[in-house]
C-alpha positions as CSV (number, residue, x, y, z in Angstrom):
1,X,3.1,6.2,-18.0
2,X,2.9,5.2,-14.3
3,X,5.1,4.5,-11.4
4,X,3.8,1.3,-10.0
5,X,4.5,0.2,-6.4
6,X,3.8,-3.5,-5.9
7,X,4.5,-6.2,-3.4
8,X,6.6,-9.3,-4.0
9,X,5.7,-11.7,-1.2
10,X,7.7,-14.6,0.1
11,X,7.1,-16.6,3.3
12,X,10.1,-14.9,5.0
13,X,9.5,-11.3,3.9
14,X,7.3,-8.8,2.0
15,X,9.1,-6.4,-0.3
16,X,7.7,-3.4,-2.1
17,X,9.2,-2.8,-5.6
18,X,8.6,0.2,-7.8
19,X,8.7,0.2,-11.6
20,X,8.1,2.7,-14.4
21,X,5.5,1.2,-16.7
22,X,2.7,1.8,-19.3
23,X,-0.7,0.2,-18.6
24,X,-1.4,-2.3,-21.4
25,X,-4.8,-3.8,-20.2
26,X,-6.0,-6.6,-18.1
27,X,-6.4,-10.4,-18.5
28,X,-7.6,-13.4,-16.5
29,X,-5.2,-15.9,-15.1
30,X,-5.8,-19.2,-13.3
31,X,-4.4,-19.4,-9.8
32,X,-2.8,-22.5,-8.3
33,X,-6.0,-23.5,-6.6
34,X,-8.0,-23.3,-9.9
35,X,-9.7,-20.0,-9.3
36,X,-9.5,-17.2,-11.9
37,X,-8.0,-13.9,-11.0
38,X,-7.8,-10.6,-12.9
39,X,-4.2,-9.6,-13.8
40,X,-3.2,-6.1,-14.8
41,X,-0.6,-6.0,-17.7
42,X,2.1,-3.4,-17.9
43,X,5.1,-2.8,-20.2
44,X,8.3,-1.8,-18.5
45,X,11.2,0.0,-20.2
46,X,12.8,-2.0,-23.0
47,X,9.5,-3.9,-23.6
48,X,9.7,-6.1,-20.5
49,X,6.2,-7.2,-19.4
50,X,4.9,-6.9,-15.9
51,X,1.8,-8.8,-14.9
52,X,0.3,-8.1,-11.4
53,X,-2.6,-9.4,-9.4
54,X,-4.9,-6.7,-8.0
55,X,-3.8,-7.6,-4.4
56,X,-0.1,-7.0,-5.4
57,X,-0.6,-3.4,-6.4
58,X,0.1,-0.9,-3.6
59,X,0.0,2.4,-5.6
60,X,-0.1,3.6,-9.2
61,X,0.9,7.2,-9.8
62,X,0.8,9.0,-13.2
63,X,4.4,10.0,-14.2
64,X,6.1,11.7,-17.1
65,X,9.6,12.4,-18.3
66,X,10.7,16.0,-18.2
67,X,12.9,17.7,-20.9
68,X,16.0,16.4,-19.1
69,X,14.8,12.8,-19.3
70,X,14.1,12.6,-15.5
71,X,11.0,10.9,-14.1
72,X,8.5,13.4,-12.6
73,X,5.4,12.3,-10.8
74,X,2.2,14.1,-12.0
75,X,0.3,15.7,-9.2
76,X,-3.3,14.8,-8.9
77,X,-5.9,17.6,-8.6
78,X,-7.4,16.2,-5.4
79,X,-5.8,15.6,-2.0
80,X,-3.6,12.5,-1.7
81,X,-4.7,9.9,0.8
82,X,-2.5,7.4,2.4
83,X,-3.3,3.7,2.0
84,X,-4.1,1.5,5.0
85,X,-1.2,-0.7,6.1
86,X,-3.3,-3.8,6.4
87,X,-3.7,-5.9,3.3
88,X,-7.1,-7.1,4.5
89,X,-8.5,-3.5,4.8
90,X,-7.0,-2.0,1.7
91,X,-9.4,-1.3,-1.1
92,X,-8.8,-3.0,-4.4
93,X,-6.8,-1.1,-7.1
94,X,-8.7,-0.3,-10.3
95,X,-6.9,0.1,-13.6
96,X,-6.1,3.6,-14.8
97,X,-8.0,5.0,-17.8
98,X,-6.4,4.3,-21.2
99,X,-3.7,6.8,-22.1
100,X,-1.6,7.6,-25.1
101,X,1.5,6.6,-23.3
């Protein structure tokens, strides 16, 4: 389970949204200009799908539910680095390793 932060872009504004989701794999989709792009597929609560382009993903952090049913972000073993603000200099997100859920 992951907390996914992703962008929703419109000509007027750029908004970052966060969702709790389980990684379900990747697929290729055709863009409006005819090029193919890799999409990452996630399942949100209640089975709602979420399909994101690599450029839309800002951050993906492992998460779990504690015994009270609250979302808890899992700490990584290494130091956490902040992402560059510029979309052009940001490195591409790679999918997480398969997990049992």
